[in-house]
C-alpha positions as CSV (number, residue, x, y, z in Angstrom):
1,X,-10.2,-56.1,-50.1
2,X,-6.6,-57.9,-50.7
3,X,-3.8,-55.8,-51.4
4,X,-2.7,-55.8,-54.9
5,X,0.1,-57.7,-55.7
6,X,3.5,-55.7,-56.6
7,X,5.9,-56.6,-59.3
8,X,9.6,-55.1,-59.8
9,X,11.1,-55.1,-63.1
10,X,15.0,-54.4,-62.3
11,X,17.7,-53.2,-64.2
12,X,16.7,-52.7,-67.7
13,X,16.6,-49.6,-70.0
14,X,13.5,-48.1,-69.9
15,X,12.9,-46.2,-73.2
16,X,10.0,-43.7,-73.6
17,X,9.0,-42.0,-76.5
18,X,11.2,-38.7,-74.7
19,X,13.4,-40.6,-72.4
20,X,16.0,-43.5,-72.3
21,X,17.2,-44.2,-68.2
22,X,18.5,-47.2,-66.3
23,X,15.4,-47.4,-64.1
24,X,13.4,-50.1,-62.5
25,X,9.7,-50.3,-62.5
26,X,7.4,-50.8,-59.2
27,X,4.0,-52.3,-60.9
28,X,0.8,-52.6,-58.3
29,X,-1.7,-54.4,-59.3
30,X,-2.6,-53.5,-63.0
31,X,-0.7,-50.1,-63.1
32,X,2.5,-48.4,-62.7
33,X,3.2,-47.2,-59.5
34,X,6.3,-45.9,-59.7
35,X,9.9,-45.4,-62.0
36,X,13.2,-44.9,-60.0
37,X,17.0,-45.3,-61.2
38,X,18.5,-48.4,-60.9
39,X,20.4,-48.9,-57.6
40,X,19.0,-45.8,-56.1
41,X,17.8,-45.7,-52.1
42,X,14.0,-45.9,-53.2
43,X,14.1,-48.5,-55.9
44,X,16.2,-51.1,-53.5
45,X,13.3,-50.0,-50.8
46,X,10.9,-51.5,-52.9
47,X,9.5,-55.1,-51.9
48,X,7.5,-56.9,-54.3
49,X,5.9,-60.7,-54.7
50,X,7.7,-60.9,-58.0
51,X,11.1,-59.7,-59.5
52,X,11.9,-59.6,-63.3
53,X,15.8,-59.3,-64.3
54,X,16.0,-57.1,-67.1
55,X,19.6,-56.8,-67.2
56,X,21.1,-56.1,-70.6
57,X,17.2,-55.8,-72.0
58,X,15.5,-52.8,-72.9
59,X,12.1,-52.0,-70.8
60,X,9.1,-50.7,-73.1
61,X,5.7,-49.8,-73.3
62,X,3.2,-52.3,-74.9
63,X,2.9,-52.0,-78.6
64,X,-0.5,-49.9,-79.5
65,X,-1.7,-51.6,-82.8
66,X,-4.1,-48.8,-84.1
67,X,-5.2,-50.8,-87.4
68,X,-6.4,-54.7,-87.3
69,X,-8.6,-56.5,-89.0
70,X,-9.6,-59.7,-87.0
71,X,-12.6,-62.0,-88.1
72,X,-13.3,-59.2,-90.9
73,X,-15.5,-59.9,-93.7
74,X,-13.8,-59.5,-97.2
75,X,-14.0,-61.1,-101.0
76,X,-16.5,-63.4,-99.9
77,X,-14.6,-65.0,-96.9
78,X,-13.3,-63.6,-93.6
79,X,-10.0,-63.0,-92.2
80,X,-8.0,-66.0,-90.4
81,X,-7.3,-64.6,-87.0
82,X,-10.2,-64.6,-84.6
83,X,-10.0,-62.4,-81.8
84,X,-8.3,-65.0,-79.9
85,X,-5.9,-66.0,-82.3
86,X,-4.9,-62.4,-83.2
87,X,-4.7,-61.0,-79.9
88,X,-2.4,-63.8,-78.4
89,X,0.1,-63.2,-81.9
90,X,-0.2,-59.8,-81.3
91,X,0.9,-60.4,-77.3
92,X,3.7,-62.8,-79.0
93,X,5.1,-59.6,-80.7
94,X,4.9,-57.0,-77.8
95,X,1.8,-55.7,-78.9
96,X,-0.5,-55.0,-75.8
97,X,-3.6,-53.1,-77.0
98,X,-5.3,-53.5,-80.5
99,X,-7.7,-50.9,-82.2
100,X,-10.1,-53.0,-84.5
101,X,-12.3,-52.2,-87.5
102,X,-16.3,-53.0,-86.6
103,X,-18.1,-52.8,-89.8
104,X,-21.8,-51.2,-90.8
105,X,-23.4,-53.4,-93.2
106,X,-24.9,-51.1,-96.0
107,X,-28.8,-50.7,-94.9
108,X,-27.5,-51.2,-90.7
109,X,-27.7,-49.2,-88.0
110,X,-23.9,-48.4,-86.8
111,X,-25.0,-49.7,-83.5
112,X,-25.9,-53.0,-85.2
113,X,-22.4,-53.5,-86.4
114,X,-20.9,-51.9,-83.4
115,X,-22.9,-55.1,-81.4
116,X,-21.4,-57.5,-83.6
117,X,-18.1,-56.8,-83.2
118,X,-18.4,-56.8,-79.4
119,X,-19.9,-60.2,-79.6
120,X,-17.1,-61.2,-81.6
121,X,-14.2,-60.2,-79.5
122,X,-16.1,-60.4,-75.8
123,X,-14.1,-63.3,-73.5
124,X,-11.5,-64.2,-76.5
125,X,-9.3,-61.3,-76.4
126,X,-5.6,-62.0,-74.6
127,X,-5.0,-58.2,-74.8
128,X,-7.1,-55.2,-74.5
129,X,-9.1,-53.9,-77.2
130,X,-10.9,-51.0,-78.7
131,X,-12.9,-50.1,-81.8
132,X,-13.0,-47.5,-84.7
133,X,-16.2,-47.5,-86.7
134,X,-16.4,-48.3,-90.3
135,X,-19.0,-45.9,-92.1
136,X,-20.5,-47.7,-95.5
137,X,-23.6,-46.2,-95.5
138,X,-23.7,-42.3,-94.6
139,X,-27.1,-40.8,-94.0
140,X,-29.0,-39.1,-91.6
141,X,-29.4,-41.9,-89.1
142,X,-26.2,-43.1,-89.0
143,X,-24.8,-39.5,-89.1
144,X,-26.9,-38.9,-85.4
145,X,-25.5,-42.4,-84.5
146,X,-22.0,-41.1,-84.8
147,X,-22.7,-38.7,-81.7
148,X,-23.9,-41.6,-79.7
149,X,-20.5,-43.5,-80.5
150,X,-18.2,-40.7,-79.6
151,X,-19.9,-40.2,-76.3
152,X,-19.6,-44.1,-75.6
153,X,-15.6,-43.9,-76.5
154,X,-16.0,-45.5,-80.2
155,X,-14.2,-42.0,-81.5
156,X,-13.0,-42.5,-85.1
157,X,-14.3,-43.3,-88.2
158,X,-13.4,-44.9,-91.1
159,X,-14.6,-43.8,-94.8
160,X,-13.7,-45.7,-98.2
161,X,-12.7,-43.9,-101.1
162,X,-12.0,-47.5,-102.5
163,X,-14.0,-50.4,-103.1
164,X,-17.1,-48.9,-104.7
165,X,-20.3,-50.9,-104.3
166,X,-18.9,-52.2,-100.8
167,X,-17.7,-49.9,-99.0
168,X,-17.2,-46.8,-101.0
169,X,-18.8,-43.1,-99.8
170,X,-18.5,-40.5,-102.7
171,X,-17.3,-37.0,-101.7
172,X,-20.7,-35.7,-100.6
173,X,-21.0,-38.4,-97.9
174,X,-17.6,-38.0,-97.1
175,X,-17.9,-34.4,-96.5
176,X,-21.2,-34.6,-94.5
177,X,-19.3,-37.4,-92.1
178,X,-16.5,-34.8,-92.0
179,X,-18.7,-32.4,-90.7
180,X,-20.3,-34.2,-88.1
181,X,-17.1,-35.6,-86.6
182,X,-16.2,-31.6,-86.5
183,X,-18.7,-30.9,-84.7
184,X,-18.5,-34.4,-82.1
185,X,-15.0,-34.3,-81.9
186,X,-14.4,-37.7,-84.0
187,X,-11.6,-38.5,-85.7
188,X,-11.9,-39.6,-90.0
189,X,-9.9,-42.3,-91.0
190,X,-9.6,-42.5,-94.7
191,X,-8.6,-45.2,-96.8
192,X,-7.2,-42.8,-99.8
193,X,-7.4,-44.4,-103.0
194,X,-9.4,-43.4,-106.1
195,X,-11.8,-46.6,-106.6
196,X,-13.6,-45.4,-109.2
197,X,-10.8,-44.9,-111.6
198,X,-9.1,-48.2,-110.3
199,X,-12.2,-50.3,-111.4
200,X,-11.8,-48.9,-114.7
201,X,-8.4,-50.2,-115.0
202,X,-9.3,-53.5,-113.5
203,X,-11.5,-53.7,-116.0
204,X,-9.3,-53.0,-118.8
205,X,-6.3,-54.9,-117.1
206,X,-8.3,-58.1,-117.4
207,X,-10.0,-57.9,-120.8
208,X,-6.1,-57.7,-122.2
209,X,-5.1,-61.1,-120.4
210,X,-3.5,-59.7,-117.5
211,X,-5.0,-61.5,-114.7
212,X,-1.9,-62.4,-112.0
213,X,-1.1,-61.0,-108.6
214,X,1.5,-58.0,-109.9
215,X,-1.0,-56.1,-111.9
216,X,-3.2,-56.1,-108.6
217,X,-0.2,-53.5,-107.9
218,X,-0.1,-52.1,-111.2
219,X,-3.6,-50.7,-111.6
220,X,-4.1,-49.3,-108.3
221,X,-1.6,-46.4,-109.2
222,X,0.4,-44.3,-106.7
223,X,-1.0,-41.2,-108.4
224,X,-5.0,-42.3,-107.6
225,X,-3.6,-42.8,-103.8
226,X,-1.9,-39.3,-104.1
227,X,-5.2,-38.0,-105.9
228,X,-7.8,-39.5,-103.1
229,X,-5.0,-38.2,-100.3
230,X,-5.3,-34.8,-101.7
231,X,-9.2,-34.7,-102.1
232,X,-9.6,-36.3,-98.8
233,X,-7.6,-33.0,-97.7
234,X,-9.5,-30.5,-99.1
235,X,-12.8,-32.0,-97.6
236,X,-11.6,-32.0,-94.1
237,X,-10.5,-28.5,-94.7
238,X,-13.7,-27.5,-96.2
239,X,-15.6,-29.6,-92.9
240,X,-12.7,-28.1,-90.7
241,X,-12.3,-31.7,-89.6
242,X,-9.1,-33.5,-88.7
243,X,-8.0,-36.1,-90.9
244,X,-5.9,-39.5,-90.7
245,X,-4.8,-41.2,-93.6
246,X,-4.6,-45.1,-93.3
247,X,-1.9,-47.3,-94.7
248,X,0.2,-44.7,-96.8
249,X,2.2,-46.6,-99.6
250,X,3.3,-44.0,-102.0
251,X,5.6,-41.1,-101.9
252,X,3.2,-39.0,-104.0
253,X,0.9,-39.7,-101.0
254,X,3.2,-38.5,-98.7
255,X,4.1,-35.5,-100.4
256,X,0.2,-34.5,-100.4
257,X,0.2,-35.1,-96.2
258,X,3.5,-33.0,-95.7
259,X,2.1,-30.2,-98.0
260,X,-1.1,-29.9,-95.7
261,X,1.2,-30.0,-92.5
262,X,3.1,-27.5,-94.0
263,X,0.1,-25.2,-93.9
264,X,-0.6,-26.5,-90.1
265,X,-3.5,-28.5,-90.8
266,X,-4.6,-31.3,-88.7
267,X,-4.0,-33.6,-91.2
268,X,-2.0,-37.5,-90.0
269,X,-1.0,-40.4,-91.5
270,X,-0.3,-43.9,-91.0
271,X,2.0,-46.4,-92.8
272,X,2.6,-50.6,-92.1
273,X,5.6,-52.5,-92.1
274,X,4.6,-54.3,-95.3
275,X,5.4,-50.8,-97.1
276,X,8.8,-50.4,-95.5
277,X,10.3,-53.6,-96.3
278,X,8.3,-55.6,-99.3
279,X,7.6,-54.3,-102.8
280,X,6.4,-54.8,-106.2
281,X,9.0,-57.5,-106.6
282,X,7.0,-59.8,-103.9
283,X,4.0,-59.2,-106.0
284,X,5.5,-60.4,-109.0
285,X,6.9,-63.5,-107.4
286,X,6.1,-66.3,-109.8
287,X,3.5,-69.3,-109.9
288,X,0.9,-66.9,-108.1
289,X,3.0,-66.4,-105.1
290,X,2.6,-63.0,-105.7
291,X,-1.3,-63.4,-103.9
292,X,0.8,-63.5,-100.6
293,X,1.1,-60.0,-101.3
294,X,-2.0,-58.9,-102.2
295,X,-3.0,-55.7,-100.0
296,X,-4.5,-52.4,-100.7
297,X,-3.2,-49.9,-100.6
298,X,-0.5,-52.2,-102.6
299,X,3.1,-52.5,-102.0
300,X,4.9,-50.0,-104.3
301,X,8.4,-50.2,-106.0
302,X,11.1,-50.1,-103.7
303,X,12.1,-46.6,-104.4
304,X,9.1,-45.3,-102.3
305,X,10.4,-47.2,-98.9
306,X,13.1,-44.5,-98.3
307,X,10.4,-42.0,-98.5
308,X,7.8,-43.5,-95.8
309,X,11.3,-43.6,-93.7
310,X,12.3,-40.3,-94.3
311,X,8.6,-39.4,-93.8
312,X,8.6,-41.2,-90.2
313,X,11.5,-39.3,-89.1
314,X,10.5,-35.8,-89.9
315,X,7.1,-36.4,-88.4
316,X,4.8,-36.3,-92.1
317,X,3.8,-39.8,-91.1
318,X,2.9,-40.5,-87.4
319,X,2.0,-43.9,-86.8
320,X,2.8,-47.3,-87.5
321,X,0.0,-50.0,-87.7
322,X,-0.2,-53.3,-89.5
323,X,-3.2,-53.4,-91.4
324,X,-3.2,-57.3,-90.3
325,X,-5.9,-58.8,-92.2
326,X,-4.8,-62.3,-92.8
327,X,-5.8,-64.6,-95.5
328,X,-4.7,-68.2,-95.9
329,X,-3.0,-68.8,-99.1
330,X,-4.6,-72.2,-99.6
331,X,-8.3,-71.7,-100.0
332,X,-8.7,-68.0,-99.3
333,X,-6.0,-66.3,-101.5
334,X,-6.4,-68.8,-104.5
335,X,-10.0,-67.4,-104.5
336,X,-8.4,-65.1,-107.2
337,X,-6.4,-67.5,-109.4
338,X,-6.8,-66.5,-112.9
339,X,-8.5,-62.9,-111.7
340,X,-6.2,-60.6,-109.3
341,X,-9.3,-58.6,-108.7
342,X,-11.1,-61.7,-106.7
343,X,-7.9,-62.2,-104.4
344,X,-8.7,-61.4,-101.0
345,X,-6.9,-58.1,-100.1
346,X,-5.0,-58.3,-96.7
347,X,-1.5,-59.5,-95.3
348,X,-0.6,-60.5,-91.6
349,X,1.6,-58.7,-89.8
350,X,0.3,-58.2,-85.9
351,X,3.0,-60.0,-84.4
352,X,6.3,-58.6,-86.4
353,X,5.4,-55.0,-86.0
354,X,7.7,-53.8,-82.9
355,X,10.5,-56.1,-83.9
356,X,10.3,-55.1,-87.7
357,X,10.6,-51.3,-86.6
358,X,13.3,-52.1,-84.3
359,X,15.3,-53.8,-87.0
360,X,14.9,-50.0,-88.4
361,X,16.4,-48.8,-85.3
362,X,19.5,-51.4,-86.1
363,X,20.1,-50.2,-89.7
364,X,19.9,-46.5,-88.1
365,X,16.8,-45.3,-89.7
366,X,14.9,-44.0,-86.5
367,X,15.9,-43.9,-83.1
368,X,15.1,-45.7,-80.5
369,X,12.9,-43.2,-78.8
370,X,10.9,-42.6,-82.3
371,X,10.6,-46.4,-82.6
372,X,8.5,-46.1,-79.1
373,X,6.9,-43.1,-80.5
374,X,5.5,-44.4,-83.5
375,X,4.6,-48.0,-82.5
376,X,3.1,-46.9,-79.0
377,X,3.0,-43.3,-77.9
378,X,1.6,-41.1,-80.5
379,X,-1.2,-44.2,-81.5
380,X,-2.4,-44.4,-78.0
381,X,-2.6,-40.3,-78.1
382,X,-3.9,-40.2,-81.7
383,X,-6.9,-42.3,-80.9
384,X,-7.8,-41.3,-77.1
385,X,-5.6,-43.9,-74.9
386,X,-2.7,-41.7,-73.6
387,X,-2.6,-42.1,-69.9
388,X,-3.6,-45.5,-69.9
389,X,-1.5,-47.2,-72.4
390,X,1.5,-46.2,-74.6
391,X,4.0,-45.2,-72.1
392,X,5.8,-45.9,-68.9
393,X,4.4,-43.7,-66.3
394,X,2.9,-44.0,-62.7
395,X,-0.7,-44.2,-63.2
396,X,-0.5,-45.9,-66.7
397,X,-1.7,-49.6,-67.0
398,X,1.2,-51.5,-66.8
399,X,1.5,-53.2,-70.1
400,X,5.1,-53.6,-70.5
401,X,7.3,-55.2,-72.9
402,X,11.0,-56.8,-71.8
403,X,12.7,-56.6,-75.3
404,X,16.1,-58.3,-76.0
405,X,18.0,-55.9,-78.4
406,X,20.6,-58.6,-79.2
407,X,18.7,-61.7,-80.0
408,X,18.8,-62.6,-83.5
409,X,15.6,-64.3,-84.9
410,X,14.5,-65.5,-88.7
411,X,10.5,-65.1,-89.3
412,X,8.8,-68.1,-90.5
413,X,5.0,-69.5,-90.8
414,X,7.4,-72.6,-88.6
415,X,7.3,-70.1,-85.6
416,X,4.7,-67.5,-86.0
417,X,1.5,-67.5,-84.3
418,X,-0.8,-65.9,-86.4
419,X,-3.2,-68.3,-87.7
420,X,-2.2,-68.3,-91.3
421,X,-0.2,-70.7,-93.6
422,X,2.1,-68.6,-94.6
423,X,4.7,-65.7,-93.6
424,X,4.8,-62.5,-95.5
425,X,8.7,-62.3,-94.2
426,X,9.6,-66.0,-94.6
427,X,13.5,-66.4,-93.8
428,X,14.2,-62.7,-93.1
429,X,16.4,-62.3,-90.2
430,X,16.1,-59.9,-87.5
431,X,17.8,-58.3,-84.4
432,X,16.1,-58.0,-81.5
433,X,13.1,-60.2,-79.8
434,X,10.4,-59.8,-77.7
435,X,11.3,-61.7,-74.2
436,X,8.8,-61.0,-71.5
437,X,5.2,-59.3,-72.1
438,X,3.1,-57.8,-69.3
439,X,-0.8,-57.1,-69.9
440,X,-2.3,-54.5,-67.1
441,X,0.3,-56.1,-64.7
442,X,-0.1,-59.9,-65.7
443,X,2.6,-61.8,-67.4
444,X,0.9,-63.0,-70.8
445,X,4.4,-64.1,-72.2
446,X,7.5,-64.9,-69.8
447,X,10.7,-65.4,-71.4
448,X,9.1,-66.7,-74.9
449,X,6.5,-69.2,-72.9
450,X,3.0,-68.1,-73.0
451,X,1.2,-67.9,-70.1
452,X,-1.5,-65.6,-71.1
453,X,-5.0,-66.7,-71.7
454,X,-8.4,-65.9,-74.0
455,X,-10.4,-63.6,-72.0
456,X,-7.9,-61.5,-69.9
457,X,-8.2,-58.6,-72.3
458,X,-11.0,-55.7,-71.8
459,X,-12.4,-53.8,-73.8
460,X,-10.8,-50.0,-73.7
461,X,-13.6,-47.4,-74.7
462,X,-11.6,-44.1,-75.9
463,X,-11.4,-40.2,-75.3
464,X,-11.4,-38.1,-78.3
465,X,-8.3,-37.9,-80.4
466,X,-5.2,-36.3,-77.9
467,X,-2.7,-35.8,-80.6
468,X,-4.6,-32.2,-81.2
469,X,-4.4,-31.1,-77.5
């Protein structure tokens, strides 16, 4: 067998969740072999076929986006990014691992849904990928299947308190799934909104002639997110199970998580860049433009943003994912003209997460190490990828980003690589940009030139949650 090729990244500031050090990185084949202080005898002695000059740059782990929806069915259509286009855009933005959601259709086995998602992703992905499982039909058969999936490396299961008639599970179903997860080591992920009450408010709003996109945010009340979050926490306590609440958007919901964590409960929360940077002002943009920003949980008034940033600093929120679920404005978002409830729920963001969070560093909202923690290291630990993903250490996969902290860029639909006809951040100026990306030691983005390929990405089975260890 031929010896593995060697690459050295020299002269950069290596940033992990715990350290910042001027260091060189040696890569052998697909893995990191060693790190050594720049200029040290050890580092100077390394020889390699390829050398990457990272002088004046950060060297950081590839991002782990633990919440994506590629080629996802919703509202009579499918999200606009395929596994090929979505993972390519992820890599352009410095994300080298995604965890997407396989869907169990009602009346089907979990296995059918998982097999469908494997078929969608196989040979398409430019970066590595794994799956969560959406449970939309909790019954004796699917509860038994949960055990089988955990054993195979699908170790997290998403349930919905929203979308009655589609994905919704009632409290009894949720409790049963949580009890099963408590026994098999799985992690329950919860979309926490009171969907039954929201449907009443939707019906009332439409009857009153309130049909514009901004009413999507008004009916999906922050208090109904908080109530559902509280209920999910209590059900998890009864079941003796850990809980991960997805796309937390409201200060009141953060307070429920903080209260649970003050009791030392294994309760975790994720937010997304759209809730940190966008608001109901966007939903209220005139001429149906607000439809671009319809997602659930919805965008909140601007004053919620500071509560979310604070929760990231205090670790009451642990992860920032994208909930990337793009629908084109033309032909997809337009399905809801005259009825906001028919606008497909979802926004594009897989390409911009690392850069937007770096802007939080630039603005003094989080530290550089916290940036890496919430975008790379903790999602890897939370979803059983630690040791391979989310850090720079010997033995880890060589998923590495060379990041220019001084580059200036303006986000735009004309320059992004997502398969969607608008940018949610059109015209937003950022400081910092991904320059070079390695996925398992292979350069997929070389100084802003694409060198990757569909099929490079591999499926990664996951262990159970390592954040509890």
